[in-house]
C-alpha positions in Angstrom: -10.2 22.4 -35.2 -7.3 20.0 -34.7 -5.7 22.5 -32.4 -8.8 22.7 -30.2 -8.9 18.9 -30.0 -5.2 18.7 -29.1 -5.5 21.4 -26.4 -8.5 19.7 -24.9 -6.7 16.3 -24.8 -3.7 17.9 -23.2 -5.9 19.7 -20.7 -7.7 16.5 -19.7 -4.4 14.6 -19.4 -3.0 17.3 -17.1 -6.1 17.2 -14.9 -5.9 13.4 -14.6 -2.2 13.6 -13.8 -2.8 16.2 -11.2 -5.4 14.0 -9.4 -3.3 10.8 -9.8 -0.2 12.6 -8.3 -2.2 13.7 -5.2 -2.6 10.2 -3.8 -2.0 9.5 -0.1 0.8 11.4 1.6 3.2 10.0 4.2 2.4 10.9 7.8 -1.3 10.6 7.4 -3.8 7.8 7.9 -5.9 7.0 4.9 -9.4 8.4 5.0 -11.9 6.0 6.5 -14.0 4.2 4.0 -17.2 2.6 5.2 -18.8 -0.4 3.5 -21.4 -3.0 4.3 -18.7 -5.7 4.3 -15.7 -5.5 6.5 -12.7 -7.4 5.4 -10.7 -9.6 7.8 -7.6 -7.8 6.6 -9.0 -4.5 7.9 -9.3 -6.1 11.3 -5.7 -7.2 11.2 -4.6 -3.6 10.4 -6.7 -2.3 13.3 -5.4 -5.0 15.6 -1.8 -4.0 14.8 -2.6 -0.4 15.5 -4.2 -1.2 18.9 -1.2 -3.3 19.9 1.1 -0.3 18.9 2.7 -2.5 16.3 3.9 -1.1 13.0 2.7 -2.9 9.8 3.8 -3.7 6.3 0.8 -3.7 3.9 1.6 -5.4 0.6 -1.1 -5.0 -2.1 -0.5 -7.5 -4.9 -2.1 -10.0 -7.2 -1.1 -13.6 -7.9 -0.8 -13.1 -11.7 1.5 -10.1 -11.8 5.2 -11.0 -12.2 6.4 -8.0 -10.2 3.9 -8.9 -7.5 5.3 -12.5 -7.4 8.8 -11.1 -6.9 7.7 -8.8 -4.2 5.8 -11.6 -2.4 9.0 -13.6 -2.4 10.7 -10.7 -0.6 7.7 -10.5 1.8 7.8 -14.3 2.6 11.6 -14.3 3.1 11.6 -11.4 5.5 8.4 -12.3 7.5 10.1 -14.8 9.9 12.9 -12.3 10.7 10.4 -9.6 11.8 7.8 -11.8 13.5 6.4 -10.0 16.5 8.1 -6.7 15.6 6.1 -5.8 12.4 2.7 -7.0 11.3 2.9 -8.4 7.8 -0.4 -7.9 6.0 -0.8 -9.4 2.6 -3.7 -8.0 0.4 -4.7 -9.6 -2.8 -6.3 -6.9 -5.0 -8.3 -9.5 -6.9 -10.1 -10.7 -3.7 -13.6 -9.0 -3.7 -13.4 -8.8 0.1 -10.3 -6.5 -0.2 -11.8 -4.0 -2.5 -12.7 -1.6 0.3 -9.0 -1.5 1.3 -7.9 -1.0 -2.3 -10.2 2.1 -2.4 -9.2 3.3 1.0 -5.5 3.2 0.1 -6.1 4.4 -3.4 -4.4 1.5 -5.1 -3.8 2.1 -8.8 -0.8 0.0 -9.6 0.7 -3.2 -8.0 2.7 -4.3 -6.2 2.2 -1.4 -3.7 3.8 -1.3 -0.3 2.7 0.8 2.6 4.4 1.0 6.0 2.2 2.1 8.9 3.8 3.2 12.2 2.5 2.1 15.6 -0.2 4.8 15.4 -1.5 3.5 12.0 -0.1 6.5 10.1 1.6 5.9 6.7 5.3 6.5 6.9 6.4 5.0 3.6 4.7 3.9 0.4 6.2 2.6 -2.8 4.9 1.1 -6.1 7.1 -1.7 -7.6 9.6 -4.2 -6.4 12.0 -3.4 -3.6 15.1 -5.6 -3.3 15.3 -7.8 -0.2 18.3 -6.1 1.4 16.8 -2.6 1.0 13.5 -3.8 2.3 15.2 -5.4 5.3 16.8 -2.1 6.2 13.5 -0.3 5.8 11.8 -2.8 8.0 14.5 -2.5 10.7 13.8 1.3 10.7 10.1 0.7 10.9 10.4 -1.8 13.8 12.6 0.7 15.7 10.1 3.4 15.2 12.3 5.6 12.9 
C-alpha cells in the first residue's frame, strides 16, 4: 500500500514539474489573455510595441528581498537606457496587474522578460541579475541583437 502511495506521489510530482517547465518560450509572444479590466501597464507594453521599442518587464513585489535588489538594478540602469528601452515595472501584488501575471505565467519573483521591438520574448530570467550583466544584456536588446 505504501508503494502505491509513493508511486502516485512521484507521478503527480512529475506531471506538475512537466507543466511548470513548459512555461513561456523565448521567441514567442505570450498568449493574449482577455479580462474585463485592462491594466495601464498592458497599455505601456502595447505602446512600446507600436513604437518599435524593445522593453524590459520586471515582475516583482515590494516585500521580497531579491525583488528589492533587482529593483535597485532597474532604477540604476533606467536613466542610461531612456528612450532606447521601455522600462516597465510590474508589482505582482497590485490587483490591476493580475492579468499580466497570468499572461506571462509568473510563478516566482523577481522575474525579468525582455521583449524585442515586435513584442516577442527574447529573454526571461527568474532571480537577481547583477547590474553589469544586466547592462550588457540591455545594450544587446537596444541594438536589436
